mmCIF file of the N, C-alpha and C atoms, coordinates in Angstrom:
data_MODEL
# 
_entry.id   MODEL 
# 
loop_
_atom_site.group_PDB 
_atom_site.id 
_atom_site.type_symbol 
_atom_site.label_atom_id 
_atom_site.label_alt_id 
_atom_site.label_comp_id 
_atom_site.label_asym_id 
_atom_site.label_entity_id 
_atom_site.label_seq_id 
_atom_site.pdbx_PDB_ins_code 
_atom_site.Cartn_x 
_atom_site.Cartn_y 
_atom_site.Cartn_z 
_atom_site.occupancy 
_atom_site.B_iso_or_equiv 
_atom_site.pdbx_formal_charge 
_atom_site.auth_seq_id 
_atom_site.auth_comp_id 
_atom_site.auth_asym_id 
_atom_site.auth_atom_id 
_atom_site.pdbx_PDB_model_num 
ATOM 1   N N  . MET A 1 1  ? 0.839   -1.193 0.000   1.00 0.00 ? 1  MET A N  1 
ATOM 2   C CA . MET A 1 1  ? 0.000   0.000  0.000   1.00 0.00 ? 1  MET A CA 1 
ATOM 3   C C  . MET A 1 1  ? 0.876   1.247  0.000   1.00 0.00 ? 1  MET A C  1 
ATOM 4   N N  . LYS A 1 2  ? 0.449   2.211  -0.760  1.00 0.00 ? 2  LYS A N  1 
ATOM 5   C CA . LYS A 1 2  ? 1.119   3.505  -0.799  1.00 0.00 ? 2  LYS A CA 1 
ATOM 6   C C  . LYS A 1 2  ? 0.200   4.548  -0.174  1.00 0.00 ? 2  LYS A C  1 
ATOM 7   N N  . THR A 1 3  ? 0.800   5.642  0.291   1.00 0.00 ? 3  THR A N  1 
ATOM 8   C CA . THR A 1 3  ? 0.022   6.757  0.798   1.00 0.00 ? 3  THR A CA 1 
ATOM 9   C C  . THR A 1 3  ? -0.010  7.848  -0.253  1.00 0.00 ? 3  THR A C  1 
ATOM 10  N N  . PHE A 1 4  ? -1.213  8.243  -0.633  1.00 0.00 ? 4  PHE A N  1 
ATOM 11  C CA . PHE A 1 4  ? -1.402  9.306  -1.611  1.00 0.00 ? 4  PHE A CA 1 
ATOM 12  C C  . PHE A 1 4  ? -1.978  10.527 -0.897  1.00 0.00 ? 4  PHE A C  1 
ATOM 13  N N  . HIS A 1 5  ? -1.756  11.668 -1.488  1.00 0.00 ? 5  HIS A N  1 
ATOM 14  C CA . HIS A 1 5  ? -2.247  12.930 -0.940  1.00 0.00 ? 5  HIS A CA 1 
ATOM 15  C C  . HIS A 1 5  ? -3.279  13.483 -1.933  1.00 0.00 ? 5  HIS A C  1 
ATOM 16  N N  . ALA A 1 6  ? -4.454  13.813 -1.440  1.00 0.00 ? 6  ALA A N  1 
ATOM 17  C CA . ALA A 1 6  ? -5.506  14.364 -2.304  1.00 0.00 ? 6  ALA A CA 1 
ATOM 18  C C  . ALA A 1 6  ? -5.811  15.803 -1.905  1.00 0.00 ? 6  ALA A C  1 
ATOM 19  N N  . GLU A 1 7  ? -5.940  16.651 -2.896  1.00 0.00 ? 7  GLU A N  1 
ATOM 20  C CA . GLU A 1 7  ? -6.346  18.050 -2.726  1.00 0.00 ? 7  GLU A CA 1 
ATOM 21  C C  . GLU A 1 7  ? -7.687  18.192 -3.439  1.00 0.00 ? 7  GLU A C  1 
ATOM 22  N N  . ILE A 1 8  ? -8.720  18.585 -2.697  1.00 0.00 ? 8  ILE A N  1 
ATOM 23  C CA . ILE A 1 8  ? -10.072 18.676 -3.242  1.00 0.00 ? 8  ILE A CA 1 
ATOM 24  C C  . ILE A 1 8  ? -10.569 20.108 -3.125  1.00 0.00 ? 8  ILE A C  1 
ATOM 25  N N  . ASP A 1 9  ? -11.130 20.631 -4.211  1.00 0.00 ? 9  ASP A N  1 
ATOM 26  C CA . ASP A 1 9  ? -11.772 21.941 -4.203  1.00 0.00 ? 9  ASP A CA 1 
ATOM 27  C C  . ASP A 1 9  ? -13.252 21.748 -4.484  1.00 0.00 ? 9  ASP A C  1 
ATOM 28  N N  . ILE A 1 10 ? -14.079 22.314 -3.611  1.00 0.00 ? 10 ILE A N  1 
ATOM 29  C CA . ILE A 1 10 ? -15.529 22.237 -3.756  1.00 0.00 ? 10 ILE A CA 1 
ATOM 30  C C  . ILE A 1 10 ? -16.056 23.669 -3.846  1.00 0.00 ? 10 ILE A C  1 
ATOM 31  N N  . MET A 1 11 ? -16.827 23.927 -4.898  1.00 0.00 ? 11 MET A N  1 
ATOM 32  C CA . MET A 1 11 ? -17.338 25.279 -5.138  1.00 0.00 ? 11 MET A CA 1 
ATOM 33  C C  . MET A 1 11 ? -18.838 25.237 -5.379  1.00 0.00 ? 11 MET A C  1 
ATOM 34  N N  . PRO A 1 12 ? -19.532 26.334 -5.021  1.00 0.00 ? 12 PRO A N  1 
ATOM 35  C CA . PRO A 1 12 ? -20.955 26.393 -5.364  1.00 0.00 ? 12 PRO A CA 1 
ATOM 36  C C  . PRO A 1 12 ? -21.113 26.403 -6.888  1.00 0.00 ? 12 PRO A C  1 
ATOM 37  N N  . LEU A 1 13 ? -22.184 25.819 -7.372  1.00 0.00 ? 13 LEU A N  1 
ATOM 38  C CA . LEU A 1 13 ? -22.438 25.833 -8.810  1.00 0.00 ? 13 LEU A CA 1 
ATOM 39  C C  . LEU A 1 13 ? -22.591 27.271 -9.284  1.00 0.00 ? 13 LEU A C  1 
ATOM 40  N N  . GLU A 1 14 ? -22.126 27.543 -10.494 1.00 0.00 ? 14 GLU A N  1 
ATOM 41  C CA . GLU A 1 14 ? -22.156 28.900 -11.056 1.00 0.00 ? 14 GLU A CA 1 
ATOM 42  C C  . GLU A 1 14 ? -23.572 29.470 -11.094 1.00 0.00 ? 14 GLU A C  1 
ATOM 43  N N  . ALA A 1 15 ? -24.556 28.616 -11.331 1.00 0.00 ? 15 ALA A N  1 
ATOM 44  C CA . ALA A 1 15 ? -25.945 29.079 -11.470 1.00 0.00 ? 15 ALA A CA 1 
ATOM 45  C C  . ALA A 1 15 ? -26.579 29.474 -10.134 1.00 0.00 ? 15 ALA A C  1 
ATOM 46  N N  . LEU A 1 16 ? -25.936 29.127 -9.028  1.00 0.00 ? 16 LEU A N  1 
ATOM 47  C CA . LEU A 1 16 ? -26.518 29.395 -7.711  1.00 0.00 ? 16 LEU A CA 1 
ATOM 48  C C  . LEU A 1 16 ? -25.907 30.625 -7.057  1.00 0.00 ? 16 LEU A C  1 
ATOM 49  N N  . LEU A 1 17 ? -26.707 31.292 -6.257  1.00 0.00 ? 17 LEU A N  1 
ATOM 50  C CA . LEU A 1 17 ? -26.238 32.440 -5.498  1.00 0.00 ? 17 LEU A CA 1 
ATOM 51  C C  . LEU A 1 17 ? -25.218 31.981 -4.459  1.00 0.00 ? 17 LEU A C  1 
ATOM 52  N N  . ASP A 1 18 ? -24.163 32.749 -4.300  1.00 0.00 ? 18 ASP A N  1 
ATOM 53  C CA . ASP A 1 18 ? -23.129 32.473 -3.305  1.00 0.00 ? 18 ASP A CA 1 
ATOM 54  C C  . ASP A 1 18 ? -23.147 33.636 -2.311  1.00 0.00 ? 18 ASP A C  1 
ATOM 55  N N  . PRO A 1 19 ? -23.936 33.544 -1.224  1.00 0.00 ? 19 PRO A N  1 
ATOM 56  C CA . PRO A 1 19 ? -24.068 34.671 -0.298  1.00 0.00 ? 19 PRO A CA 1 
ATOM 57  C C  . PRO A 1 19 ? -22.749 35.113 0.328   1.00 0.00 ? 19 PRO A C  1 
ATOM 58  N N  . GLN A 1 20 ? -21.870 34.169 0.677   1.00 0.00 ? 20 GLN A N  1 
ATOM 59  C CA . GLN A 1 20 ? -20.574 34.533 1.250   1.00 0.00 ? 20 GLN A CA 1 
ATOM 60  C C  . GLN A 1 20 ? -19.733 35.295 0.232   1.00 0.00 ? 20 GLN A C  1 
ATOM 61  N N  . GLY A 1 21 ? -19.701 34.795 -0.975  1.00 0.00 ? 21 GLY A N  1 
ATOM 62  C CA . GLY A 1 21 ? -18.934 35.456 -2.030  1.00 0.00 ? 21 GLY A CA 1 
ATOM 63  C C  . GLY A 1 21 ? -19.478 36.843 -2.327  1.00 0.00 ? 21 GLY A C  1 
ATOM 64  N N  . LYS A 1 22 ? -20.798 36.976 -2.332  1.00 0.00 ? 22 LYS A N  1 
ATOM 65  C CA . LYS A 1 22 ? -21.411 38.275 -2.598  1.00 0.00 ? 22 LYS A CA 1 
ATOM 66  C C  . LYS A 1 22 ? -21.068 39.273 -1.495  1.00 0.00 ? 22 LYS A C  1 
ATOM 67  N N  . ALA A 1 23 ? -21.096 38.833 -0.238  1.00 0.00 ? 23 ALA A N  1 
ATOM 68  C CA . ALA A 1 23 ? -20.765 39.713 0.888   1.00 0.00 ? 23 ALA A CA 1 
ATOM 69  C C  . ALA A 1 23 ? -19.308 40.166 0.806   1.00 0.00 ? 23 ALA A C  1 
ATOM 70  N N  . VAL A 1 24 ? -18.411 39.251 0.498   1.00 0.00 ? 24 VAL A N  1 
ATOM 71  C CA . VAL A 1 24 ? -16.990 39.600 0.381   1.00 0.00 ? 24 VAL A CA 1 
ATOM 72  C C  . VAL A 1 24 ? -16.778 40.530 -0.805  1.00 0.00 ? 24 VAL A C  1 
ATOM 73  N N  . SER A 1 25 ? -17.431 40.225 -1.912  1.00 0.00 ? 25 SER A N  1 
ATOM 74  C CA . SER A 1 25 ? -17.307 41.066 -3.102  1.00 0.00 ? 25 SER A CA 1 
ATOM 75  C C  . SER A 1 25 ? -17.770 42.495 -2.809  1.00 0.00 ? 25 SER A C  1 
ATOM 76  N N  . SER A 1 26 ? -18.872 42.639 -2.080  1.00 0.00 ? 26 SER A N  1 
ATOM 77  C CA . SER A 1 26 ? -19.378 43.963 -1.707  1.00 0.00 ? 26 SER A CA 1 
ATOM 78  C C  . SER A 1 26 ? -18.412 44.685 -0.780  1.00 0.00 ? 26 SER A C  1 
ATOM 79  N N  . SER A 1 27 ? -17.786 43.966 0.117   1.00 0.00 ? 27 SER A N  1 
ATOM 80  C CA . SER A 1 27 ? -16.841 44.567 1.060   1.00 0.00 ? 27 SER A CA 1 
ATOM 81  C C  . SER A 1 27 ? -15.571 45.054 0.384   1.00 0.00 ? 27 SER A C  1 
ATOM 82  N N  . MET A 1 28 ? -15.238 44.496 -0.764  1.00 0.00 ? 28 MET A N  1 
ATOM 83  C CA . MET A 1 28 ? -14.030 44.908 -1.472  1.00 0.00 ? 28 MET A CA 1 
ATOM 84  C C  . MET A 1 28 ? -14.063 46.410 -1.777  1.00 0.00 ? 28 MET A C  1 
ATOM 85  N N  . LYS A 1 29 ? -15.245 46.922 -2.124  1.00 0.00 ? 29 LYS A N  1 
ATOM 86  C CA . LYS A 1 29 ? -15.383 48.352 -2.429  1.00 0.00 ? 29 LYS A CA 1 
ATOM 87  C C  . LYS A 1 29 ? -15.010 49.199 -1.217  1.00 0.00 ? 29 LYS A C  1 
ATOM 88  N N  . ASN A 1 30 ? -15.448 48.775 -0.030  1.00 0.00 ? 30 ASN A N  1 
ATOM 89  C CA . ASN A 1 30 ? -15.154 49.515 1.206   1.00 0.00 ? 30 ASN A CA 1 
ATOM 90  C C  . ASN A 1 30 ? -13.664 49.516 1.536   1.00 0.00 ? 30 ASN A C  1 
ATOM 91  N N  . LEU A 1 31 ? -12.961 48.525 1.060   1.00 0.00 ? 31 LEU A N  1 
ATOM 92  C CA . LEU A 1 31 ? -11.526 48.412 1.319   1.00 0.00 ? 31 LEU A CA 1 
ATOM 93  C C  . LEU A 1 31 ? -10.691 48.983 0.167   1.00 0.00 ? 31 LEU A C  1 
ATOM 94  N N  . GLU A 1 32 ? -11.364 49.752 -0.691  1.00 0.00 ? 32 GLU A N  1 
ATOM 95  C CA . GLU A 1 32 ? -10.722 50.347 -1.866  1.00 0.00 ? 32 GLU A CA 1 
ATOM 96  C C  . GLU A 1 32 ? -10.125 49.284 -2.791  1.00 0.00 ? 32 GLU A C  1 
ATOM 97  N N  . LEU A 1 33 ? -10.817 48.154 -2.879  1.00 0.00 ? 33 LEU A N  1 
ATOM 98  C CA . LEU A 1 33 ? -10.413 47.062 -3.767  1.00 0.00 ? 33 LEU A CA 1 
ATOM 99  C C  . LEU A 1 33 ? -11.529 46.780 -4.769  1.00 0.00 ? 33 LEU A C  1 
ATOM 100 N N  . GLY A 1 34 ? -12.172 47.842 -5.230  1.00 0.00 ? 34 GLY A N  1 
ATOM 101 C CA . GLY A 1 34 ? -13.311 47.723 -6.132  1.00 0.00 ? 34 GLY A CA 1 
ATOM 102 C C  . GLY A 1 34 ? -13.007 47.028 -7.448  1.00 0.00 ? 34 GLY A C  1 
ATOM 103 N N  . ALA A 1 35 ? -11.740 46.910 -7.795  1.00 0.00 ? 35 ALA A N  1 
ATOM 104 C CA . ALA A 1 35 ? -11.370 46.212 -9.033  1.00 0.00 ? 35 ALA A CA 1 
ATOM 105 C C  . ALA A 1 35 ? -11.558 44.702 -8.894  1.00 0.00 ? 35 ALA A C  1 
ATOM 106 N N  . ILE A 1 36 ? -11.743 44.229 -7.670  1.00 0.00 ? 36 ILE A N  1 
ATOM 107 C CA . ILE A 1 36 ? -11.949 42.796 -7.436  1.00 0.00 ? 36 ILE A CA 1 
ATOM 108 C C  . ILE A 1 36 ? -13.450 42.541 -7.346  1.00 0.00 ? 36 ILE A C  1 
ATOM 109 N N  . THR A 1 37 ? -13.962 41.714 -8.242  1.00 0.00 ? 37 THR A N  1 
ATOM 110 C CA . THR A 1 37 ? -15.391 41.391 -8.263  1.00 0.00 ? 37 THR A CA 1 
ATOM 111 C C  . THR A 1 37 ? -15.578 39.894 -8.498  1.00 0.00 ? 37 THR A C  1 
ATOM 112 N N  . GLY A 1 38 ? -16.804 39.455 -8.441  1.00 0.00 ? 38 GLY A N  1 
ATOM 113 C CA . GLY A 1 38 ? -17.122 38.068 -8.767  1.00 0.00 ? 38 GLY A CA 1 
ATOM 114 C C  . GLY A 1 38 ? -16.521 37.053 -7.816  1.00 0.00 ? 38 GLY A C  1 
ATOM 115 N N  . VAL A 1 39 ? -16.446 37.390 -6.542  1.00 0.00 ? 39 VAL A N  1 
ATOM 116 C CA . VAL A 1 39 ? -15.860 36.476 -5.552  1.00 0.00 ? 39 VAL A CA 1 
ATOM 117 C C  . VAL A 1 39 ? -16.787 35.272 -5.354  1.00 0.00 ? 39 VAL A C  1 
ATOM 118 N N  . ARG A 1 40 ? -16.227 34.079 -5.367  1.00 0.00 ? 40 ARG A N  1 
ATOM 119 C CA . ARG A 1 40 ? -16.955 32.836 -5.062  1.00 0.00 ? 40 ARG A CA 1 
ATOM 120 C C  . ARG A 1 40 ? -16.172 32.140 -3.960  1.00 0.00 ? 40 ARG A C  1 
ATOM 121 N N  . ILE A 1 41 ? -16.862 31.685 -2.950  1.00 0.00 ? 41 ILE A N  1 
ATOM 122 C CA . ILE A 1 41 ? -16.193 31.049 -1.814  1.00 0.00 ? 41 ILE A CA 1 
ATOM 123 C C  . ILE A 1 41 ? -16.607 29.581 -1.731  1.00 0.00 ? 41 ILE A C  1 
ATOM 124 N N  . GLY A 1 42 ? -15.616 28.724 -1.600  1.00 0.00 ? 42 GLY A N  1 
ATOM 125 C CA . GLY A 1 42 ? -15.869 27.291 -1.511  1.00 0.00 ? 42 GLY A CA 1 
ATOM 126 C C  . GLY A 1 42 ? -15.062 26.666 -0.392  1.00 0.00 ? 42 GLY A C  1 
ATOM 127 N N  . LYS A 1 43 ? -14.772 25.375 -0.547  1.00 0.00 ? 43 LYS A N  1 
ATOM 128 C CA . LYS A 1 43 ? -14.030 24.623 0.471   1.00 0.00 ? 43 LYS A CA 1 
ATOM 129 C C  . LYS A 1 43 ? -12.814 23.970 -0.176  1.00 0.00 ? 43 LYS A C  1 
ATOM 130 N N  . HIS A 1 44 ? -11.758 23.873 0.595   1.00 0.00 ? 44 HIS A N  1 
ATOM 131 C CA . HIS A 1 44 ? -10.560 23.148 0.167   1.00 0.00 ? 44 HIS A CA 1 
ATOM 132 C C  . HIS A 1 44 ? -10.310 22.057 1.208   1.00 0.00 ? 44 HIS A C  1 
ATOM 133 N N  . ILE A 1 45 ? -10.224 20.833 0.764   1.00 0.00 ? 45 ILE A N  1 
ATOM 134 C CA . ILE A 1 45 ? -10.064 19.684 1.663   1.00 0.00 ? 45 ILE A CA 1 
ATOM 135 C C  . ILE A 1 45 ? -8.829  18.907 1.242   1.00 0.00 ? 45 ILE A C  1 
ATOM 136 N N  . THR A 1 46 ? -8.023  18.489 2.212   1.00 0.00 ? 46 THR A N  1 
ATOM 137 C CA . THR A 1 46 ? -6.883  17.617 1.928   1.00 0.00 ? 46 THR A CA 1 
ATOM 138 C C  . THR A 1 46 ? -7.115  16.278 2.628   1.00 0.00 ? 46 THR A C  1 
ATOM 139 N N  . LEU A 1 47 ? -6.698  15.226 1.969   1.00 0.00 ? 47 LEU A N  1 
ATOM 140 C CA . LEU A 1 47 ? -6.850  13.867 2.507   1.00 0.00 ? 47 LEU A CA 1 
ATOM 141 C C  . LEU A 1 47 ? -5.588  13.061 2.271   1.00 0.00 ? 47 LEU A C  1 
ATOM 142 N N  . LYS A 1 48 ? -5.347  12.103 3.134   1.00 0.00 ? 48 LYS A N  1 
ATOM 143 C CA . LYS A 1 48 ? -4.348  11.065 2.878   1.00 0.00 ? 48 LYS A CA 1 
ATOM 144 C C  . LYS A 1 48 ? -5.125  9.803  2.561   1.00 0.00 ? 48 LYS A C  1 
ATOM 145 N N  . VAL A 1 49 ? -4.704  9.128  1.510   1.00 0.00 ? 49 VAL A N  1 
ATOM 146 C CA . VAL A 1 49 ? -5.415  7.940  1.046   1.00 0.00 ? 49 VAL A CA 1 
ATOM 147 C C  . VAL A 1 49 ? -4.438  6.780  0.935   1.00 0.00 ? 49 VAL A C  1 
ATOM 148 N N  . GLU A 1 50 ? -4.769  5.663  1.556   1.00 0.00 ? 50 GLU A N  1 
ATOM 149 C CA . GLU A 1 50 ? -3.983  4.434  1.440   1.00 0.00 ? 50 GLU A CA 1 
ATOM 150 C C  . GLU A 1 50 ? -4.574  3.614  0.294   1.00 0.00 ? 50 GLU A C  1 
ATOM 151 N N  . ALA A 1 51 ? -3.774  3.363  -0.734  1.00 0.00 ? 51 ALA A N  1 
ATOM 152 C CA . ALA A 1 51 ? -4.247  2.591  -1.887  1.00 0.00 ? 51 ALA A CA 1 
ATOM 153 C C  . ALA A 1 51 ? -3.053  1.941  -2.575  1.00 0.00 ? 51 ALA A C  1 
ATOM 154 N N  . THR A 1 52 ? -3.347  0.957  -3.417  1.00 0.00 ? 52 THR A N  1 
ATOM 155 C CA . THR A 1 52 ? -2.269  0.248  -4.115  1.00 0.00 ? 52 THR A CA 1 
ATOM 156 C C  . THR A 1 52 ? -1.781  1.021  -5.336  1.00 0.00 ? 52 THR A C  1 
ATOM 157 N N  . THR A 1 53 ? -2.679  1.776  -5.983  1.00 0.00 ? 53 THR A N  1 
ATOM 158 C CA . THR A 1 53 ? -2.306  2.548  -7.169  1.00 0.00 ? 53 THR A CA 1 
ATOM 159 C C  . THR A 1 53 ? -2.921  3.942  -7.105  1.00 0.00 ? 53 THR A C  1 
ATOM 160 N N  . LYS A 1 54 ? -2.397  4.827  -7.937  1.00 0.00 ? 54 LYS A N  1 
ATOM 161 C CA . LYS A 1 54 ? -2.958  6.182  -8.014  1.00 0.00 ? 54 LYS A CA 1 
ATOM 162 C C  . LYS A 1 54 ? -4.405  6.137  -8.503  1.00 0.00 ? 54 LYS A C  1 
ATOM 163 N N  . LYS A 1 55 ? -4.667  5.277  -9.465  1.00 0.00 ? 55 LYS A N  1 
ATOM 164 C CA . LYS A 1 55 ? -6.028  5.150  -9.997  1.00 0.00 ? 55 LYS A CA 1 
ATOM 165 C C  . LYS A 1 55 ? -7.000  4.699  -8.902  1.00 0.00 ? 55 LYS A C  1 
ATOM 166 N N  . ALA A 1 56 ? -6.577  3.773  -8.051  1.00 0.00 ? 56 ALA A N  1 
ATOM 167 C CA . ALA A 1 56 ? -7.422  3.316  -6.943  1.00 0.00 ? 56 ALA A CA 1 
ATOM 168 C C  . ALA A 1 56 ? -7.653  4.449  -5.943  1.00 0.00 ? 56 ALA A C  1 
ATOM 169 N N  . ALA A 1 57 ? -6.612  5.234  -5.685  1.00 0.00 ? 57 ALA A N  1 
ATOM 170 C CA . ALA A 1 57 ? -6.741  6.378  -4.774  1.00 0.00 ? 57 ALA A CA 1 
ATOM 171 C C  . ALA A 1 57 ? -7.712  7.402  -5.352  1.00 0.00 ? 57 ALA A C  1 
ATOM 172 N N  . GLU A 1 58 ? -7.600  7.673  -6.657  1.00 0.00 ? 58 GLU A N  1 
ATOM 173 C CA . GLU A 1 58 ? -8.515  8.617  -7.305  1.00 0.00 ? 58 GLU A CA 1 
ATOM 174 C C  . GLU A 1 58 ? -9.955  8.138  -7.205  1.00 0.00 ? 58 GLU A C  1 
ATOM 175 N N  . HIS A 1 59 ? -10.153 6.834  -7.370  1.00 0.00 ? 59 HIS A N  1 
ATOM 176 C CA . HIS A 1 59 ? -11.502 6.273  -7.256  1.00 0.00 ? 59 HIS A CA 1 
ATOM 177 C C  . HIS A 1 59 ? -12.058 6.487  -5.845  1.00 0.00 ? 59 HIS A C  1 
ATOM 178 N N  . LEU A 1 60 ? -11.252 6.224  -4.828  1.00 0.00 ? 60 LEU A N  1 
ATOM 179 C CA . LEU A 1 60 ? -11.698 6.416  -3.441  1.00 0.00 ? 60 LEU A CA 1 
ATOM 180 C C  . LEU A 1 60 ? -12.041 7.874  -3.155  1.00 0.00 ? 60 LEU A C  1 
ATOM 181 N N  . VAL A 1 61 ? -11.236 8.790  -3.645  1.00 0.00 ? 61 VAL A N  1 
ATOM 182 C CA . VAL A 1 61 ? -11.502 10.216 -3.444  1.00 0.00 ? 61 VAL A CA 1 
ATOM 183 C C  . VAL A 1 61 ? -12.788 10.615 -4.152  1.00 0.00 ? 61 VAL A C  1 
ATOM 184 N N  . ASP A 1 62 ? -12.979 10.124 -5.362  1.00 0.00 ? 62 ASP A N  1 
ATOM 185 C CA . ASP A 1 62 ? -14.197 10.435 -6.110  1.00 0.00 ? 62 ASP A CA 1 
ATOM 186 C C  . ASP A 1 62 ? -15.439 9.941  -5.359  1.00 0.00 ? 62 ASP A C  1 
ATOM 187 N N  . VAL A 1 63 ? -15.372 8.737  -4.841  1.00 0.00 ? 63 VAL A N  1 
ATOM 188 C CA . VAL A 1 63 ? -16.495 8.177  -4.081  1.00 0.00 ? 63 VAL A CA 1 
ATOM 189 C C  . VAL A 1 63 ? -16.742 9.002  -2.812  1.00 0.00 ? 63 VAL A C  1 
ATOM 190 N N  . ALA A 1 64 ? -15.674 9.399  -2.118  1.00 0.00 ? 64 ALA A N  1 
ATOM 191 C CA . ALA A 1 64 ? -15.823 10.210 -0.905  1.00 0.00 ? 64 ALA A CA 1 
ATOM 192 C C  . ALA A 1 64 ? -16.491 11.548 -1.228  1.00 0.00 ? 64 ALA A C  1 
ATOM 193 N N  . CYS A 1 65 ? -16.104 12.145 -2.338  1.00 0.00 ? 65 CYS A N  1 
ATOM 194 C CA . CYS A 1 65 ? -16.712 13.416 -2.744  1.00 0.00 ? 65 CYS A CA 1 
ATOM 195 C C  . CYS A 1 65 ? -18.200 13.240 -3.026  1.00 0.00 ? 65 CYS A C  1 
ATOM 196 N N  . LYS A 1 66 ? -18.530 12.214 -3.786  1.00 0.00 ? 66 LYS A N  1 
ATOM 197 C CA . LYS A 1 66 ? -19.923 11.985 -4.172  1.00 0.00 ? 66 LYS A CA 1 
ATOM 198 C C  . LYS A 1 66 ? -20.810 11.596 -2.991  1.00 0.00 ? 66 LYS A C  1 
ATOM 199 N N  . LYS A 1 67 ? -20.271 10.796 -2.068  1.00 0.00 ? 67 LYS A N  1 
ATOM 200 C CA . LYS A 1 67 ? -21.091 10.283 -0.971  1.00 0.00 ? 67 LYS A CA 1 
ATOM 201 C C  . LYS A 1 67 ? -21.115 11.162 0.273   1.00 0.00 ? 67 LYS A C  1 
ATOM 202 N N  . LEU A 1 68 ? -20.070 11.982 0.466   1.00 0.00 ? 68 LEU A N  1 
ATOM 203 C CA . LEU A 1 68 ? -19.975 12.693 1.742   1.00 0.00 ? 68 LEU A CA 1 
ATOM 204 C C  . LEU A 1 68 ? -19.553 14.157 1.635   1.00 0.00 ? 68 LEU A C  1 
ATOM 205 N N  . LEU A 1 69 ? -18.536 14.438 0.876   1.00 0.00 ? 69 LEU A N  1 
ATOM 206 C CA . LEU A 1 69 ? -17.917 15.762 0.934   1.00 0.00 ? 69 LEU A CA 1 
ATOM 207 C C  . LEU A 1 69 ? -18.617 16.833 0.110   1.00 0.00 ? 69 LEU A C  1 
ATOM 208 N N  . CYS A 1 70 ? -19.299 16.444 -0.948  1.00 0.00 ? 70 CYS A N  1 
ATOM 209 C CA . CYS A 1 70 ? -19.890 17.413 -1.870  1.00 0.00 ? 70 CYS A CA 1 
ATOM 210 C C  . CYS A 1 70 ? -21.387 17.157 -2.037  1.00 0.00 ? 70 CYS A C  1 
ATOM 211 N N  . ASN A 1 71 ? -22.169 18.231 -1.977  1.00 0.00 ? 71 ASN A N  1 
ATOM 212 C CA . ASN A 1 71 ? -23.586 18.149 -2.296  1.00 0.00 ? 71 ASN A CA 1 
ATOM 213 C C  . ASN A 1 71 ? -23.723 18.511 -3.769  1.00 0.00 ? 71 ASN A C  1 
ATOM 214 N N  . GLU A 1 72 ? -23.801 17.514 -4.632  1.00 0.00 ? 72 GLU A N  1 
ATOM 215 C CA . GLU A 1 72 ? -23.758 17.751 -6.070  1.00 0.00 ? 72 GLU A CA 1 
ATOM 216 C C  . GLU A 1 72 ? -24.971 18.504 -6.610  1.00 0.00 ? 72 GLU A C  1 
ATOM 217 N N  . ILE A 1 73 ? -25.995 18.667 -5.810  1.00 0.00 ? 73 ILE A N  1 
ATOM 218 C CA . ILE A 1 73 ? -27.141 19.479 -6.222  1.00 0.00 ? 73 ILE A CA 1 
ATOM 219 C C  . ILE A 1 73 ? -26.752 20.960 -6.220  1.00 0.00 ? 73 ILE A C  1 
ATOM 220 N N  . MET A 1 74 ? -25.867 21.341 -5.288  1.00 0.00 ? 74 MET A N  1 
ATOM 221 C CA . MET A 1 74 ? -25.503 22.745 -5.122  1.00 0.00 ? 74 MET A CA 1 
ATOM 222 C C  . MET A 1 74 ? -24.028 23.038 -5.380  1.00 0.00 ? 74 MET A C  1 
ATOM 223 N N  . GLU A 1 75 ? -23.199 21.996 -5.458  1.00 0.00 ? 75 GLU A N  1 
ATOM 224 C CA . GLU A 1 75 ? -21.749 22.196 -5.541  1.00 0.00 ? 75 GLU A CA 1 
ATOM 225 C C  . GLU A 1 75 ? -21.130 21.334 -6.636  1.00 0.00 ? 75 GLU A C  1 
ATOM 226 N N  . SER A 1 76 ? -19.964 21.769 -7.082  1.00 0.00 ? 76 SER A N  1 
ATOM 227 C CA . SER A 1 76 ? -19.149 20.947 -7.981  1.00 0.00 ? 76 SER A CA 1 
ATOM 228 C C  . SER A 1 76 ? -17.810 20.708 -7.286  1.00 0.00 ? 76 SER A C  1 
ATOM 229 N N  . TYR A 1 77 ? -17.097 19.693 -7.735  1.00 0.00 ? 77 TYR A N  1 
ATOM 230 C CA . TYR A 1 77 ? -15.794 19.414 -7.118  1.00 0.00 ? 77 TYR A CA 1 
ATOM 231 C C  . TYR A 1 77 ? -14.785 19.016 -8.181  1.00 0.00 ? 77 TYR A C  1 
ATOM 232 N N  . ARG A 1 78 ? -13.532 19.198 -7.814  1.00 0.00 ? 78 ARG A N  1 
ATOM 233 C CA . ARG A 1 78 ? -12.417 18.708 -8.610  1.00 0.00 ? 78 ARG A CA 1 
ATOM 234 C C  . ARG A 1 78 ? -11.321 18.330 -7.642  1.00 0.00 ? 78 ARG A C  1 
ATOM 235 N N  . PHE A 1 79 ? -10.487 17.413 -8.031  1.00 0.00 ? 79 PHE A N  1 
ATOM 236 C CA . PHE A 1 79 ? -9.417  16.996 -7.121  1.00 0.00 ? 79 PHE A CA 1 
ATOM 237 C C  . PHE A 1 79 ? -8.189  16.570 -7.884  1.00 0.00 ? 79 PHE A C  1 
ATOM 238 N N  . GLU A 1 80 ? -7.088  16.538 -7.143  1.00 0.00 ? 80 GLU A N  1 
ATOM 239 C CA . GLU A 1 80 ? -5.815  16.074 -7.656  1.00 0.00 ? 80 GLU A CA 1 
ATOM 240 C C  . GLU A 1 80 ? -5.229  15.108 -6.639  1.00 0.00 ? 80 GLU A C  1 
ATOM 241 N N  . VAL A 1 81 ? -4.714  14.007 -7.101  1.00 0.00 ? 81 VAL A N  1 
ATOM 242 C CA . VAL A 1 81 ? -4.097  13.012 -6.227  1.00 0.00 ? 81 VAL A CA 1 
ATOM 243 C C  . VAL A 1 81 ? -2.626  12.896 -6.618  1.00 0.00 ? 81 VAL A C  1 
ATOM 244 N N  . SER A 1 82 ? -1.754  12.915 -5.591  1.00 0.00 ? 82 SER A N  1 
ATOM 245 C CA . SER A 1 82 ? -0.325  12.760 -5.843  1.00 0.00 ? 82 SER A CA 1 
ATOM 246 C C  . SER A 1 82 ? 0.272   11.837 -4.791  1.00 0.00 ? 82 SER A C  1 
ATOM 247 N N  . GLU A 1 83 ? 1.463   11.307 -5.088  1.00 0.00 ? 83 GLU A N  1 
ATOM 248 C CA . GLU A 1 83 ? 2.137   10.417 -4.124  1.00 0.00 ? 83 GLU A CA 1 
ATOM 249 C C  . GLU A 1 83 ? 2.833   11.201 -3.065  1.00 0.00 ? 83 GLU A C  1 
# 
């Protein structure tokens, strides 16, 4: 078994309102950072995965995202697995 490292990014779907992102985007103007717009806020998750191959580790991460970490009705995810 090898230990793999997974980096997962979960973001709200583009079609949905992102209240946190909207609040931060609005605050940028108050901080004289009005050139920054369209803020979207999501989650970043790191995992260690024990698997025999990288492909097996990727499969486990994908299953974890679908079953537990991501609400696919409201969010999308992407991940990278490395040794």
